ZAVEX-752816 format. One line per field, with one value per residue (C-alpha): residue in one letter; x, y, z. Coordinates in steps of 0.25 Angstrom, whole numbers, plus 5000, padded with zeros to 4 digits. Layout:
! residues N
residuo: A,...
east: X,...
north: Y,...
up: Z,...
//
This chain:
! residues 122
residuo: M,G,Y,V,A,S,G,R,P,V,G,R,P,R,Q,Y,Y,K,Y,E,I,P,S,G,V,V,K,V,V,R,A,Q,C,A,D,Y,E,R,K,R,L,C,I,K,D,R,D,G,S,I,T,E,E,T,L,N,S,Y,I,A,T,N,Q,A,I,D,L,A,L,A,D,I,E,E,T,C,R,Q,H,F,L,N,D,I,A,E,N,R,G,Y,E,R,S,Q,S,Q,W,C,L,S,H,N,A,Y,Y,K,R,K,R,K,A,I,Y,D,I,A,K,G,L,M,L,I
east: 5001,5005,5005,5003,5012,5003,5006,4990,4991,4985,4978,4967,4964,4962,4948,4947,4936,4930,4919,4915,4900,4898,4903,4889,4884,4891,4888,4872,4876,4885,4872,4864,4872,4873,4858,4856,4855,4844,4834,4836,4830,4817,4816,4816,4809,4796,4787,4781,4790,4794,4787,4786,4794,4806,4805,4806,4818,4826,4823,4830,4840,4844,4842,4850,4861,4863,4862,4874,4881,4877,4888,4898,4903,4889,4898,4904,4890,4887,4903,4901,4886,4894,4908,4900,4890,4900,4910,4923,4933,4942,4949,4937,4929,4925,4927,4940,4940,4934,4939,4951,4953,4950,4937,4932,4933,4927,4913,4915,4912,4905,4895,4893,4892,4881,4873,4875,4869,4857,4854,4853,4863,4867
north: 5000,5013,5027,5042,5052,5055,5040,5035,5021,5021,5011,5002,4999,4986,4979,4973,4963,4960,4951,4942,4947,4961,4973,4977,4967,4969,4981,4978,4970,4982,4989,4981,4977,4992,4991,4981,4988,4999,4985,4978,4989,4991,4976,4977,4988,4984,4999,4997,5006,4997,4989,4973,4970,4979,4974,4961,4966,4968,4958,4951,4958,4958,4942,4939,4950,4942,4927,4933,4936,4924,4917,4929,4928,4933,4945,4949,4948,4964,4969,4960,4970,4980,4980,4975,4987,4995,4990,4988,4979,4971,4979,4988,4976,4976,4962,4960,4956,4944,4940,4940,4946,4937,4929,4944,4946,4931,4933,4947,4943,4929,4940,4948,4939,4930,4944,4947,4932,4936,4946,4940,4950,4940
up: 4999,4996,5004,4999,5004,5017,5022,5017,5014,4998,4992,4997,5014,5015,5023,5033,5033,5050,5047,5035,5034,5026,5034,5030,5040,5049,5053,5052,5064,5071,5071,5073,5088,5088,5090,5097,5107,5104,5100,5114,5120,5112,5112,5126,5128,5118,5119,5106,5101,5091,5081,5083,5069,5075,5088,5081,5073,5086,5092,5081,5079,5092,5097,5084,5092,5105,5098,5091,5101,5109,5108,5113,5130,5138,5144,5129,5119,5125,5122,5107,5104,5107,5100,5087,5088,5089,5080,5091,5092,5101,5107,5110,5115,5131,5127,5127,5140,5137,5121,5114,5101,5094,5099,5102,5086,5084,5091,5086,5071,5074,5081,5070,5061,5068,5071,5057,5051,5065,5060,5045,5040,5034
//
């Protein structure tokens, strides 16, 4: 790769794909995980402000997320949900005290794949 006088590299930057599924699907999974808590509160309250179809959709989405995270240790589930939603890695995760680097990413990739499968995105 060549450099221009300013020191900036010339050429096409390398692209790294962290997941085997399309990046758009990963973004949808992140958005659903970020919205998990709001949906959980709507399900819990059931005050009639949302329609029955919307409520059923919220229940199905949250159940798919819960089912996908069931394989992860119970003490780390909420941390994984937050990490997926906020696109955090191992270095900034609160679950690094109980998992190694490789174990963390293996579980995170599997959780994202399982959530996407549960939401029928793949």
